[in-house]
N, C-alpha and C positions, 0 to 999 in steps of 0.2 A: 623570423617571427612574426605574427600577424599581430593586429592591434588587440585583439581578445587578450593574445597571452601577453603583452607588453603592459595591459591595463592591470594584471594580478602579477605580484611580486614572485618570486621563487618559491618563499617562504611560504606565501599564502598556496600555491600550487601545491607544494608538500602537504600542508595541513588539508587540503581538501582530498587529495588523494590518501591519507590516512582515514580521514572520515568515510570515503567512498568504501575502504577496504574494512572497517570497522562495522559498516552496514552489511556488506556483502558476509563477513563472519557472522553475524548475529542472524543474517536470513537462512544460510546455509544451516546454522544448528537447530532454528525453529523448524525450518522443514525436517530435519533430520528427528527432531522430537515429536513432530505431529506424525512421519511416517511410523516412527518407533511408538506409538500410542499414548506418549506421555501428555502431549497438548492435545485436550479434547476440542471438538468444533470445527471451525475451519480455519486454515493458514492461507491467506492471498499473498504468495511470495513477491518481492520486489528485486529479485536477483535481474539484474540487467539493466534497471532503471536507479541505480545509486547515484549515476551524474547528475540525475534530473534534481532530486532530491538536495545534493551539495549544492549545485549551481543556483538554485532558485534560494535557498536558505542564507548562502552566502551574500546575496544582494539584499536581504533584508535589513531594512533599520528598527529603529527601537519603535519607532512611530507607525510600522506598519504593522497589519493584523491578516491573521491566514485563518480559515478554519481546514478540517481535516475530514479526508473520508475515509472507507475501509483501508485503502492501501498509504493513509498517512505515516 
């Protein structure tokens, strides 16, 4: 086990995985709906980048401030 793994409990790791899977399912659905003509405009898929969002957001505190871009 490396230092990063030991800093995050097994329960936190499971929750992070659950969040990544939730994001993936949403992205897959949004992509399918866009391709099916149910979403108009542009869809910027985040597939393959779920760990970035979960990792960054899991390190945020209530005092942190963030802004979003089109891939937010």
